[in-house]
VEXLO-226169 format. One record per residue: residue number from 1; x, y, z of N, C-alpha, C in turn; residue in one letter. Coordinates in steps of 0.001 Angstrom, whole numbers. Atoms other than C-alpha are relative to their C-alpha. Layout:
REM residues N
  seq      n.X      n.Y      n.Z     ca.X     ca.Y     ca.Z      c.X      c.Y      c.Z  type
  NUM        X        Y        Z        X        Y        Z        X        Y        Z     A
...
//
This chain:
REM residues 210
  seq      n.X      n.Y      n.Z     ca.X     ca.Y     ca.Z      c.X      c.Y      c.Z  type
    1    -1100     -265     -779   -16200    10928     7800     1302     -838     -701     M
    2    -1061      462      875   -12740    10391     6116      807     -811     1033     N
    3     -667      651     -964   -10755     7695     7621     1529      160     -118     S
    4    -1596     -154      199    -6914     7696     8427      378    -1362     -124     T
    5     -590     1268      197    -5028     4586     7227     1411       62      374     K
    6    -1395      -70     -519    -1693     3772     8916      465    -1401     -479     I
    7     -680     1134      460      558      899     7165     1205     -125     1013     Y
    8    -1244      139     -796     3223     -420     9452      827    -1304     -338     L
    9     -859     1227      601     6083    -2504     8089     1385       49      849     V
   10    -1295      246     -576     9125    -3969     9729      851     -186     -753     R
   11    -1028      254     1074    12402    -3852     8155      325    -1295     -392     H
   12     -624     1272      364    13846    -6680     6231      920     -559      751     G
   13     -841      617     -809    15854    -9249     7369     1545      644       34     Q
   14    -1338     -318      -97    19518    -8349     8550     1106     -891      306     T
   15     -998     1158     -265    22805    -9711     8914       42     -470     1389     V
   16      144      632    -1389    22597    -9650    12687    -1196    -1002      346     W
   17     1255      727     -102    18926   -11134    12525      715    -1566     -342     N
   18     -456     1336      577    20835   -14285    10585     1130     -489     1116     V
   19     -911      398     -959    23740   -14263    13093     -379      -76     1241     K
   20      560      235    -1367    21539   -14277    16052      588     1156      918     K
   21     -516    -1121     -973    22888   -10948    17425    -1116     1078      416     R
   22      931     -832     -320    20851    -8477    19292      248     1390     -735     M
   23     -193    -1445      522    20588    -5054    17667     -590     1220      577     Q
   24      405    -1213     -794    18378    -2454    19341      293     1171     -856     G
   25     -223    -1244      588    19786     1000    18575     1190     -215    -1060     H
   26     -885      328      773    22638     -684    16985     -498     -590    -1432     Q
   27      621      274     1321    22438    -1737    13280      952     -888     -869     D
   28     -828      740      906    23542    -4114    10699     -762        5    -1386     S
   29      525      -92     1423    22842    -4241     6800    -1128     -933     -244     P
   30      891     1102      609    19952    -5911     5173      554    -1093     -798     L
   31     -659     1163      690    20795    -9265     3894     -600       -2    -1341     T
   32      819      132     1291    19954   -10084      239    -1445     -490      191     K
   33     1418      252     -229    16781   -11767     1675     -744     1113      411     L
   34      669    -1202     -583    16017    -8729     3508     -383      963    -1094     G
   35      233     -781      987    16190    -6607      464    -1172     -582     -931     I
   36      863      351      804    14160    -8957    -1492    -1548      -67      678     L
   37     1364     -238     -895    11310    -8856     1483     -203     1484      -11     Q
   38      478    -1488      233    11436    -5075     1264     -757      361    -1427     A
   39      595      -51     1285    10629    -5226    -2345    -1126     -622     -106     N
   40     1306      581      -36     7958    -7688    -1716     -953      798      553     W
   41      866     -954     -588     6456    -5172      495     -241     1123     -868     A
   42      319    -1200      946     6967    -2451    -2049     -998     -587    -1031     K
   43      945      470     1074     5019    -4571    -4857    -1469      -77      640     E
   44     1326       54     -630     2197    -5142    -2247     -585     1333      417     A
   45      565    -1464     -200     1949    -1383    -1460       68      904    -1028     L
   46      -84     -862     1174     2693       -5    -4917    -1376      705     -358     D
   47     1590     -492      620    -1100      435    -5904     -821      818     1135     D
   48      711     -641    -1089    -1839     2213    -2481      658     1402     -105     I
   49     -692    -1455      134    -1559     6069    -2600      513      347     1519     K
   50     -739     -614    -1286      571     6941      410      220     1286       12     I
   51     -161    -1402      -47      774    10385     1403     1253      670      611     D
   52    -1396     -393     -780     3883    10382     3735      493    -1448      606     I
   53     -471     1130     -644     6292     7698     5077      846      627     1246     I
   54     -919      -65    -1228     7951     7837     8628      628    -1216      194     Y
   55     -922     1345      -62    10859     5586     9365      889      183     1254     S
   56     -954      -32     -940    13118     4892    12238     1225      360     -909     S
   57    -1285     -427      767    16622     6584    11346      931    -1141      -87     P
   58     -735      924      233    18097     3234    11938      228     -518    -1688     S
   59     -247      251     1479    19788     2157     8433    -1193    -1121     -336     N
   60      881     1132      397    17855    -1250     8283    -1484      547     -348     R
   61     1096     -291      175    14557      480     8646     -181      941    -1100     A
   62       74    -1256      951    15329     3623     6577      187     -584    -1486     Y
   63     -154      573     1243    16656     1393     3735    -1278     -612     -514     K
   64     1193      557      372    13650     -536     3840    -1091      879     -550     T
   65      992    -1161      288    11508     2632     3729      319      642    -1698     A
   66     -280     -534     1406    13568     3910      643     -393    -1024    -1008     E
   67      229     1158      780    12996      466    -1127    -1597      284     -353     I
   68     1524      -13      157     9074      720     -583     -262     1333     -646     I
   69      483    -1220      690     9122     4320    -1653      299       11    -1472     K
   70     -238      173     1444    10829     3657    -4900      189     1278     -487     G
   71     -126    -1284      755    10687     6440    -7423    -1388      932      249     N
   72     1158     -957     -430     7281     7964    -5737      336     1023      618     R
   73     -360     -970     -655     7345    11188    -4754     -731      402     1169     K
   74      404      142    -1466     6571    10713    -1138      912      538      918     I
   75     -926     -404    -1198     7963    12631     1935      222    -1215      681     P
   76     -651     1084    -1147    10331    10203     4015      573      764     1030     L
   77     -378     -658    -1254    10745    11415     7411      700     -821      909     V
   78     -673      823    -1118    13222     9813    10010     -537      653     1393     A
   79      413     -416    -1506    11845    10105    13680      737    -1076      906     K
   80     -623      721     -857    13897     8909    16534     -769     -760      798     N
   81     1033      679     -987    10876     7844    18673     -363    -1174     -663     N
   82      394     1115      552    10405     5165    16155     1032    -1026     -138     L
   83    -1232     1128       30    13889     3331    16749     -572    -1016      955     R
   84       19     1370     -656    13977      -75    18191      315      272     1666     E
   85     -539      105    -1361    14403     -765    22039     1375      189      224     I
   86    -1351       66     -249    17562      438    23349      378    -1166     1097     N
   87     -259     1157     -855    19222    -2852    24717     1544      285      741     L
   88    -1113     -236     -785    22398    -1365    26133      978     -984      -31     G
   89    -1231      981      140    25141    -3946    26621     -353    -1339     -864     D
   90      393     1103      816    23162    -6606    25002      169      300    -1451     W
   91      -30     -361     1481    23529    -4811    21577     1270     -511     -660     E
   92    -1255      573      739    25970    -6779    19212      193    -1302      666     G
   93     -234     1327     -656    25916    -9701    21612     -683    -1151     -464     A
   94      932     1359      295    24974   -13223    20579     -868     -323      984     M
   95     1395      348     -990    21494   -14142    21913      499    -1307      910     I
   96     -394     1088    -1034    22900   -17490    23176      844      385     1223     D
   97     -902     -280     -968    25327   -15759    25123     -862      819      988     D
   98      810     -899     -733    22945   -13177    26521     -988     -980      930     I
   99      928      944     -590    20606   -16036    27426      692     -713     1208     H
  100     -673      714    -1055    23486   -17955    29367      388      965     1111     E
  101     -543     -794     -769    24841   -14785    30949    -1047      875      940     K
  102     1234     -679     -719    21299   -13001    31894     -983     -884     -195     Y
  103     1072      926      201    18999   -16001    32011    -1505      561      333     P
  104     1259     -525     -718    16365   -14037    34233     -446     1008     -904     K
  105      419    -1161      812    16368   -10878    32294     -275     -476    -1502     K
  106      318      410     1355    16479   -12785    28885    -1370     -506      -11     Y
  107     1231      758      -75    13426   -14872    29938    -1187     1174      233     N
  108      908    -1094     -238    11731   -11613    31220     -242      796    -1318     A
  109     -110     -695     1231    12372    -9875    27757    -1126     -608     -893     F
  110      916      785      854    10048   -12582    25936    -1152     -310      732     W
  111      931      791     -769     8031   -14024    28725     -708     1084     1085     R
  112      660     -793    -1014     7131   -11202    31201      547     1454     -404     T
  113     -604    -1089      392     7989    -8059    29242     -279     1469      745     P
  114      574    -1190     -842     6073    -5683    31802      955       35      893     H
  115    -1171      -17    -1107     8985    -6452    34263     1390       42     -530     L
  116    -1400     -244      556    11892    -6269    31750      511     1442      210     F
  117     -745    -1280     -192    14528    -3596    32662     1346     -268      -65     Q
  118    -1341       25        6    18037    -3175    31763      531     1462      667     L
  119     -481    -1125     -855    20147     -867    33906      569     1281    -1209     E
  120     -602     -956     1080    21708      832    30665     -874      135    -1274     N
  121      909      183     1210    18655      191    28388    -1340      667      164     G
  122     1306     -472     -228    15019      868    27942     -852    -1085      530     E
  123     1143      813     -492    11957     -747    29443     -838     -120    -1131     S
  124     1030     -211     1192     9074    -1617    27158     -916     1105      137     Y
  125      683     -968     -217     7368      962    28746      620     1454     -427     Y
  126     -526    -1355      369     9879     3708    27990      -61      -40    -1530     D
  127      218      -63     1397     9545     2524    24185    -1359      236     -310     V
  128     1563     -235       90     5775     2696    24558     -260     1476      113     Q
  129      424    -1287     -283     5746     6059    25786      433      934    -1098     D
  130     -600     -827     1129     8011     7534    22864     -615     -243    -1296     R
  131      478      747     1351     6454     5374    20257    -1315      588     -222     A
  132     1610     -286      -59     2756     6182    21144     -117     1467      -71     I
  133     -153    -1468       80     3580     9812    21500      344      512    -1430     R
  134     -396     -232     1417     5126     9867    18051    -1249     -179     -805     E
  135     1332      500      946     2131     7955    16566    -1038     1125      158     L
  136      957     -719     -213     -384    10407    18112      234     1177     -738     K
  137     -109    -1345      625     1340    13367    16687      -75     -172    -1484     G
  138      117      332     1526     1623    11688    13180    -1355       -7     -451     I
  139     1636       -8      558    -2289    10841    13100     -481     1157      302     L
  140      478    -1548      -15    -3075    14487    14339      304      857    -1069     E
  141     -493     -732     1183     -974    16050    11547     -554     -599    -1140     Q
  142      159      558     1255    -2135    13707     8905    -1400     -648       -3     H
  143     1155      432      -74    -5791    13079     9680     -688     -103    -1493     E
  144      408      348     1268    -7561    11515     6786      970     -341    -1229     G
  145     -984      310      860    -4360    10741     5021      331    -1524      118     K
  146     -496     1401     -294    -2668     7338     4404     1398      112      157     T
  147    -1308     -231     -582      508     7001     6296      856    -1525      -72     I
  148     -529     1259     -111     3120     4287     6119     1151      262     1221     L
  149    -1054      135     -980     5510     3653     9082      798     -940     -185     I
  150     -945     1061      121     8737     1658     8690      635       28     1443     V
  151     -627       99    -1277    10150      479    12119      409    -1479      455     T
  152     -440     1159     -584    11018    -2379    14457     -668     -929      728     H
  153      896     1022     -581     9640    -5479    15966     -510      425     1525     T
  154      505     -360    -1258     9289    -4199    19581    -1017     1269      -59     V
  155      733    -1372       60     8237     -602    18605    -1382     -215     -900     T
  156     1246      432     1051     5704    -2156    15837     -977     -794     1047     L
  157      794      733     -926     4359    -4583    18533     -714     1042     1048     K
  158      666    -1065     -947     3854    -1661    21018    -1143      820     -650     L
  159     1119     -777      767     2052      342    18442    -1276     -790     -148     I
  160     1246      689      447     -315    -2250    17402     -659     -538     1504     M
  161      778      305    -1394     -969    -3280    21100     -856     1332      472     A
  162      781    -1091     -117    -2159      311    21388    -1353      109     -548     Y
  163     1222      -83      839    -4600      -17    18750    -1115    -1300      656     F
  164      680     1076     -423    -5508    -3458    20400     -645      211     1236     E
  165      186     -188    -1376    -5807    -2197    23835      450    -1341      521     N
  166     -860      916     -546    -3289    -5173    24773      864      804      702     R
  167    -1067     -475    -1052    -1345    -4889    27850     1475     -401     -520     S
  168    -1460      375      338     2454    -5055    27743      211    -1427      417     V
  169     -493     1354     -271     2556    -8278    29647     -530    -1021     -975     S
  170      718      754      876      603    -9788    26733      722      289    -1353     D
  171     -781     -575     1292     3051    -8215    24110       93    -1078    -1063     L
  172     -386      996      933     4387   -11263    22685     -869    -1197     -566     W
  173     1126     1052      709     1135   -13243    21874      -41      365    -1371     D
  174      -29       87     1509      714   -13962    18266     -903     1275     -303     S
  175     -856      539      880      930   -12776    15829     1424      574      165     P
  176    -1458     -437     -119     4886   -12359    15519       52      846    -1280     Y
  177       62     -894     1209     5889    -9587    13379     1454     -254     -776     I
  178     -983      350      698     8245   -11042    10787      792     1067     -837     H
  179     -390    -1079      639    10568    -9085     8625     -651      442    -1184     P
  180      855     -527     1016     8975    -6695     6186    -1674     -525     -132     A
  181     1596      395     -281     5442    -8080     7467     -663     1500     -209     S
  182     1015    -1277       21     2470    -5513     6833     -952      -48     1068     I
  183     1199      -36     -954      164    -4320     9415     -694     1062     -518     S
  184      770    -1301      346    -2697    -1838     8417    -1004      280      921     M
  185     1175     -430     -937    -5050       -4    10806     -611     1109     -785     V
  186      798    -1129      573    -7874     2159     9557     -526      692     1325     E
  187      564     -657    -1218    -8988     4945    12165    -1160      876     -458     I
  188     1426     -563      277   -12719     6127    11888     -244      756     1331     K
  189      403     -527    -1124   -13300     8865    14522     1024     -649     1176     G
  190     -660      539     -975   -12174     7113    17715      148    -1383        5     K
  191     -190     1466      447   -12319     3593    16235     1107     -630     -751     K
  192    -1148      494      792    -9318     1666    15173     -439    -1488     -443     A
  193      362     1268      698   -10102    -1253    12716     1195     -508     -462     I
  194    -1068      483      402    -7229    -3571    12341     -430     -995    -1107     I
  195      246      680     1259    -7161    -4900     8687      824    -1004     -306     H
  196    -1131      865       39    -3803    -6577     8625      947       27     1302     Q
  197    -1132     -120    -1128    -1379    -7559    11392     1079    -1189      -54     H
  198     -986      991      362     1888    -9018    10630      -57     -990    -1216     G
  199      243      701     1316      848   -10171     7167     1041       46     -672     D
  200    -1308      561      884     3458   -12162     5167     -720     -426    -1123     T
  201      614      768     1261     1047   -13159     2259      661      657    -1256     S
  202     -574     -431     1173     3016   -10960       27     1483     -753     -351     H
  203    -1155      752      130     6080   -12990      300       29     -873    -1195     Y
  204      118     1009     1252     7038   -14718    -3008      781    -1224      293     K
  205     -864     1093     -397     9231   -17367    -1225     -432     -427     1361     E
  206      439      610    -1295     8370   -19563     1667     1070      135      953     N
  207    -1261     -275     -879    11198   -18043     3708     -437     1188      884     I
  208      542     -975     -955    10270   -16144     6879     1248      822      495     I
  209    -1154     -811     -609    13776   -15264     8581     -443      266     1480     G
  210      161     -452    -1386    14039   -13686    12018       -6     1324      228     W
//
């Protein structure tokens, strides 16, 4: 039986990551370190035959995907369902300000994600529904192939939680998904084998970022 392999990479560090601003559907450019991180991921994946790349259309993810793709003749497809969680009015705001103004909701975001909800944003379950629906379609279309998905922290955590059978309430249990970290899942029949999860061993410097 041929297995399907799926690599999942978070985008590299961004300007708003450094400034501690929430991003969500809004965007900011990769920093110099973020570009380095994306290149480190590229080097780690260079010797792997990847059949197709899917990315969030957000520039920080798509740029990371382009760096990893390099000169290889691999299709690169943007999918809206791979975008980060929509955080409504929080997007672009300083994290400390959000914590001060919305302490209960901010704590729910990290500590009780199954209860988190913004009036003009998405819940974790909203993101889970669209991301897993997209994932299933990708896996069905490319059975037996090697796939790369470049996306965001919450979206990637929810995809990995699907493979782990982890509940949304436990979503933020370790490992954390650092910038340009690599996760890899091999699917054989109905069995998902996790080989990497938030791996940063390809980093050339001991700089994690946020």
